[in-house]
C-alpha positions in Angstrom: 0.0 0.0 0.0 1.1 3.5 -0.7 1.0 6.4 1.7 -2.6 7.5 1.9 -2.0 10.6 4.1 -2.4 13.0 1.2 -6.0 12.0 1.0 -6.8 13.0 4.6 -8.8 16.2 4.5 -6.6 19.2 4.7 -8.6 20.9 7.5 -8.3 17.8 9.6 -4.5 17.8 9.3 -4.2 21.5 10.1 -6.5 21.5 13.2 -6.1 18.0 14.5 -2.5 17.1 13.7 -1.2 17.7 17.3 -3.9 15.3 18.6 -3.8 12.7 15.9 -0.1 12.1 15.9 0.6 12.4 19.6 -2.0 10.0 21.0 0.0 6.8 20.5 0.7 5.4 23.9 3.9 3.9 25.2 4.9 2.0 28.3 8.0 0.9 30.2 6.0 -1.1 32.7 7.9 -4.0 34.3 6.5 -7.1 35.9 8.8 -6.7 38.9 12.0 -5.0 39.9 14.8 -7.5 39.3 17.5 -5.1 40.7 16.4 -6.0 44.2 17.4 -9.6 43.8 20.5 -11.1 45.2 23.4 -11.0 42.7 24.6 -14.5 41.8 28.3 -15.1 42.2 30.6 -15.9 39.3 30.8 -19.4 40.6 27.0 -19.8 40.4 26.9 -18.3 36.9 29.6 -20.7 35.7 27.6 -23.6 37.2 24.5 -22.7 35.2 26.5 -22.5 32.0 28.1 -25.8 32.8 24.7 -27.5 33.4 23.6 -26.5 29.9 26.9 -27.5 28.2 27.1 -30.9 30.0 23.4 -31.8 30.0 22.5 -35.3 29.1 19.1 -36.7 28.2 16.6 -36.7 31.1 18.5 -34.1 33.0 16.8 -31.5 35.4 18.7 -28.2 35.3 17.8 -26.3 38.5 18.7 -22.6 38.8 18.4 -21.2 42.3 17.0 -17.7 43.1 19.2 -14.8 42.1 20.1 -12.4 39.4 22.5 -14.1 36.9 24.5 -11.6 34.7 25.5 -13.8 31.8 28.0 -13.0 29.1 27.3 -16.1 27.0 24.3 -17.7 25.5 22.7 -20.7 27.2 22.2 -23.4 24.5 20.8 -27.0 24.6 21.6 -28.7 21.4 19.6 -31.9 20.4 18.8 -33.0 24.0 15.7 -34.9 25.0 13.5 -34.9 28.1 15.1 -31.9 29.7 13.6 -29.7 32.4 15.0 -26.3 33.1 13.6 -24.9 36.3 14.1 -21.7 38.3 12.9 -20.8 41.7 10.1 -18.7 40.4 9.7 -16.0 37.7 10.2 -13.2 40.2 13.1 -15.1 41.9 15.4 -16.4 39.2 16.5 -13.9 36.5 18.8 -14.7 33.6 20.1 -11.3 32.3 21.8 -11.1 29.0 22.5 -7.4 29.0 26.2 -8.0 28.9 26.0 -10.6 26.0 28.0 -9.1 23.1 27.8 -11.9 20.6 25.0 -14.2 19.5 21.3 -13.6 19.1 18.9 -15.3 21.5 19.6 -15.5 25.3 18.4 -19.1 25.6 18.2 -21.5 22.6 16.6 -25.0 22.9 16.8 -27.7 20.4 15.6 -31.2 21.1 12.4 -33.1 22.1 10.3 -33.0 25.2 11.9 -29.9 26.8 10.3 -27.8 29.5 11.4 -24.4 30.8 9.7 -22.9 33.8 9.7 -20.6 36.8 12.2 -18.1 35.7 12.7 -14.8 33.9 14.9 -13.8 30.9 15.9 -10.1 30.5 17.7 -8.1 27.8 18.7 -10.6 25.2 20.3 -8.9 22.2 18.0 -10.9 19.9 15.2 -13.3 20.9 14.6 -14.0 24.6 14.0 -17.8 24.5 14.1 -19.5 21.1 13.2 -23.2 20.6 13.7 -24.7 17.1 13.0 -28.2 15.7 11.5 -29.4 19.0 8.8 -32.0 19.3 7.4 -31.3 22.7 8.3 -27.9 24.1 6.7 -26.3 27.2 7.1 -22.8 28.5 5.4 -22.5 31.8 5.5 -19.5 34.2 8.3 -17.9 32.2 8.7 -14.1 32.0 10.7 -12.5 29.1 11.3 -8.8 28.9 13.6 -5.9 28.0 14.6 -3.1 30.3 16.2 -0.7 27.8 15.0 2.9 27.6 15.1 2.9 23.8 12.6 0.2 22.9 13.8 0.1 19.2 17.0 -1.6 20.6 15.0 -4.4 22.3 15.1 -7.9 21.0 12.7 -9.3 18.3 10.7 -12.1 20.0 10.4 -12.8 23.7 9.1 -16.4 23.6 9.8 -17.9 20.1 9.1 -21.5 19.2 9.7 -22.0 15.5 9.4 -25.2 13.3 8.2 -27.1 16.3 5.5 -29.6 17.1 3.4 -29.9 20.3 4.0 -26.5 21.7 2.5 -25.4 25.1 2.9 -21.8 26.4 1.1 -21.5 29.7 1.0 -18.7 32.4 3.8 -16.8 30.7 4.5 -13.1 30.5 6.1 -11.4 27.4 6.8 -7.7 27.2 8.6 -5.0 25.2 9.5 -7.1 22.1 10.1 -5.0 19.0 8.2 -7.6 17.0 6.0 -10.2 18.9 6.0 -11.0 22.6 4.7 -14.6 22.1 5.5 -15.7 18.5 4.8 -19.3 17.3 6.0 -19.7 13.7 5.9 -22.6 11.2 4.8 -25.0 13.9 1.9 -27.4 14.5 -0.2 -28.5 17.5 0.0 -25.3 19.6 -1.6 -24.0 22.8 -1.1 -20.5 24.1 -3.1 -20.0 27.3 -3.4 -18.0 30.5 -0.6 -15.7 29.5 0.0 -12.0 29.5 1.6 -9.9 26.7 2.0 -6.2 27.0 4.2 -3.4 25.6 5.1 -5.3 22.5 4.5 -4.4 18.9 2.4 -7.6 18.6 1.2 -9.3 21.7 0.7 -12.9 20.4 1.4 -14.0 16.8 0.6 -17.3 15.2 2.4 -17.5 11.8 2.3 -20.1 9.1 1.2 -22.7 11.7 -1.4 -25.5 11.9 -3.8 -26.5 14.6 -3.5 -23.7 17.3 -5.6 -22.6 20.2 -5.1 -19.3 21.8 -7.3 -18.8 24.9 -7.5 -17.3 28.4 -4.8 -14.7 27.7 -4.7 -11.0 28.3 -3.1 -8.9 25.6 -3.0 -5.2 26.4 -1.0 -2.1 25.6 0.6 -3.6 22.5 0.4 -2.0 19.0 -1.6 -5.1 17.8 -3.1 -7.6 20.2 -3.3 -11.0 18.5 -2.1 -11.7 14.9 -2.7 -14.7 12.7 -0.5 -14.4 9.6 0.5 -16.6 6.6 3.6 -15.1 4.9 5.1 -16.2 1.6 8.4 -17.8 0.9 8.9 -19.6 4.2 9.8 -23.3 4.7 6.3 -24.0 5.9 3.7 -22.3 3.7 0.0 -21.9 4.4 -0.9 -22.6 8.0 -4.5 -23.3 8.9 -6.8 -24.1 11.8 -6.5 -21.5 14.6 -9.1 -20.8 17.4 -8.9 -17.5 19.4 -11.3 -17.5 22.3 -11.9 -16.2 25.8 -9.1 -13.6 25.6 -9.0 -10.1 27.0 -7.8 -7.9 24.1 -7.6 -4.4 25.6 -6.4 -0.9 24.6 -3.7 -2.1 22.3 -2.7 1.4 21.3 1.0 1.3 21.8 3.3 3.1 19.3 4.6 0.7 16.7 8.3 0.7 17.3 9.2 -2.2 15.0 12.2 -2.0 12.7 12.5 -4.1 9.5 14.5 -7.3 10.2 15.7 -7.5 6.6 15.0 -6.2 3.1 12.9 -9.3 2.4 9.2 -8.5 2.7 8.7 -11.1 5.4 11.0 -9.0 7.6 8.7 -6.0 7.3 5.2 -7.2 7.8 4.8 -6.3 11.5 5.9 -2.7 10.7 2.6 -2.1 8.9 0.4 -2.9 12.0 -1.4 0.3 13.0 -1.5 1.1 16.7 -4.9 0.4 18.0 -5.4 -3.0 16.4 -7.1 -5.7 18.5 -6.9 -8.7 16.2 -5.4 -8.8 12.7 -5.6 -11.8 10.4 -3.6 -11.7 7.2 -3.8 -14.4 4.4 -5.1 -16.6 7.2 -7.0 -19.9 6.6 -9.6 -21.6 8.8 -9.7 -19.2 11.8 -12.5 -19.1 14.4 -12.6 -16.0 16.8 -15.2 -16.1 19.6 -16.0 -15.2 23.2 -13.3 -12.5 23.4 -13.5 -9.1 25.0 -12.2 -6.7 22.4 -12.2 -3.3 24.1 -10.8 0.2 23.5 -8.5 -0.6 20.6 -8.5 2.8 19.0 -8.3 1.9 15.3 -10.0 -1.4 14.8 -11.2 -4.3 16.9 -10.8 -7.0 14.2 -9.2 -6.6 10.8 -9.7 -9.3 8.2 -7.1 -8.7 5.5 -5.6 -10.3 2.5 -1.9 -10.1 1.7 -2.7 -7.6 -1.1 -2.8 -4.7 1.5 0.9 -5.1 2.3 2.0 -4.1 -1.2 4.6 -6.8 -1.0 5.2 -9.5 -3.7 2.7 -12.3 -3.6 4.4 -15.0 -5.8 5.3 -18.1 -3.7 4.7 -21.8 -4.2 2.0 -23.6 -2.2 0.8 -20.4 -0.7 -2.3 -18.2 -1.2 -2.5 -14.4 -0.5 -6.2 -14.8 0.3 -7.8 -15.1 3.8 -10.5 -17.7 3.8 -12.8 -19.8 5.9 -13.1 -17.4 8.8 -15.9 -17.6 11.5 -16.3 -14.6 13.9 -19.0 -14.8 16.5 -20.1 -13.9 20.1 -17.3 -11.4 20.8 -17.8 -8.3 23.0 -16.6 -5.1 21.4 -16.2 -1.7 23.0 -15.0 1.3 21.0 -12.8 4.0 22.4 -13.0 7.8 22.1 -9.4 8.1 21.1 -8.5 9.1 17.6 -7.4 6.1 15.5 -4.0 5.6 13.9 -2.8 7.8 11.1 0.9 6.8 11.3 0.6 3.6 9.2 -0.9 3.3 5.7 -3.2 0.5 6.9 -4.4 2.8 9.7 -4.9 5.6 7.3 -7.1 3.4 5.1 -9.2 2.4 8.0 -9.5 5.8 9.6 -10.1 7.9 6.5 -12.1 5.6 4.2 -14.3 3.6 6.6 -18.0 3.6 6.0 -18.9 5.3 9.2 -17.1 8.6 9.0 -13.7 10.2 9.3 -11.6 9.0 12.3 -14.3 6.6 13.6 -13.0 3.5 15.3 -14.1 0.4 13.6 -15.2 -2.8 15.3 -14.6 -5.0 12.3 -13.2 -4.3 8.8 -12.8 -6.6 5.8 -10.5 -5.4 3.1 -12.7 -6.9 0.4 -10.2 -8.8 -1.7 -11.2 -12.2 -3.0 -10.1 -14.8 -5.5 -11.8 -13.9 -8.7 -11.1 -17.4 -10.2 -13.8 -18.6 -7.7 -16.4 -15.9 -8.2 -16.9 -12.6 -10.1 -18.5 -10.9 -7.1 -18.0 -10.6 -3.4 -21.7 -10.8 -2.7 -21.4 -14.6 -3.1 -18.9 -14.6 -0.3 -16.4 -16.7 -2.2 -13.8 -16.7 0.6 -16.3 -17.8 3.3 -15.8 -14.9 5.6 -18.6 -15.5 8.2 -19.5 -12.9 10.9 -22.3 -13.5 13.3 -21.9 -11.0 16.1 -24.8 -9.8 18.2 -26.4 -6.5 17.3 -24.3 -6.1 14.1 -26.5 -3.2 13.1 -25.1 -1.2 16.0 -21.5 -2.0 15.3 -19.0 -0.2 13.0 -18.4 -2.7 10.2 -16.7 -1.7 7.0 -16.3 -3.6 3.8 -13.7 -2.0 1.6 -13.4 -2.2 -2.2 -9.7 -1.6 -3.1 -9.6 -3.2 -6.5 -9.3 0.1 -8.3 -6.4 1.4 -6.3 -5.9 4.3 -4.0 -7.6 6.8 -6.3 -10.9 5.1 -6.1 -11.4 3.5 -2.7 -14.9 2.6 -1.8 -16.5 1.3 1.4 -19.8 -0.1 2.5 -21.6 -1.0 5.7 -23.2 -4.1 4.1 -22.5 -7.2 6.2 -25.4 -9.3 4.9 -23.2 -11.5 2.6 -21.1 -12.5 5.6 -24.0 -13.5 7.9 -23.1 -17.2 7.8 -21.3 -20.0 9.7 -18.2 -22.0 8.7 -16.7 -24.9 10.6 -13.1 -24.6 11.9 -11.5 -27.8 13.3 -8.6 -28.0 15.7 -7.3 -30.9 17.9 -4.9 -30.1 20.6 -5.8 -32.9 22.9 -2.3 -34.3 22.8 -1.0 -31.3 24.8 -4.1 -29.9 26.4 -3.5 -31.7 29.7 0.2 -31.0 30.1 
């Protein structure tokens, strides 16, 4: 998408500019003050490093209470049935502020690995990354950054990628410059009972199959919960995600993401407008229900196709279209704050919605569809189904962007989308862990 700011009415920019462009929130909130903890001795630090280096299968690595100032990464490489256990997330802190080389603070590779009851602070890259794991559990883990300049924070706090059977339970993720809890190219996933705040994206499910995200609180991020399918990744189209019983509240934080690379996939989160509750992009088979979506200043739920990014869309075994979406029984509450004008997607929503300039939207659909299936959107070819209570009182906008930025059209007509579609997931293998 190109910059749409030139289409914002001139009088609005002149008279409202100080308000519109200064109302993005920011936070340096911390879960607790780790500076009050006992400082671990050098001998204790070396023992922790040694436990990771020498770990054999079926080992329990215990890390006593204290603040551990580490200058090296902690890596488990191809180990099985390992438990990493601190004395509590407010008691055991692994700090990587002094780490000068390497990316993630903790990296876990293997099968049936559990990490619990500790905190990770100030990793130069990702906080805790697990890769190629079959069976990975994060429980009561806190990952954060304490830098004043948030653009210098790490990318992902809790980051399982290319994994199977992923459980993230009662965790806290904050101040990531991309996503706090990010599950990528994985399958069989539960993210539950966790808190994500102060990130660009609170929770993101990307190119993944069979995920349930429930019982979480996502607040004070730029975007609350994202479900994305991006092109050109080792695992292509993900499908089958349920998002339910979550608190998705005032996600109006400034978007402080920086592009990870020149590749389009390294830039996608930079387009998220502050004030986004849930955003789904090129997503397949997603059900969103029983969530409280309150006071997100730009949009409660954005249903988007990859076309809105303006990035290349050619990739094998991948489709840019969002399809088979069922949205129902959610509770929306709009805010009085002005929506976002700093991002092109936010400008589109705020200027061209069907309810009036600078009106927060409950639900928007960007209106792209696969024209090889149907020649009109009224047939609902992508099976976008919305059955919210009192839809007539909500701010719903259907966009028509096919003719480009010089002829953007919008409508309040939700009738074609008053339907149901079945979304199946099965996380029974990990639900009782």
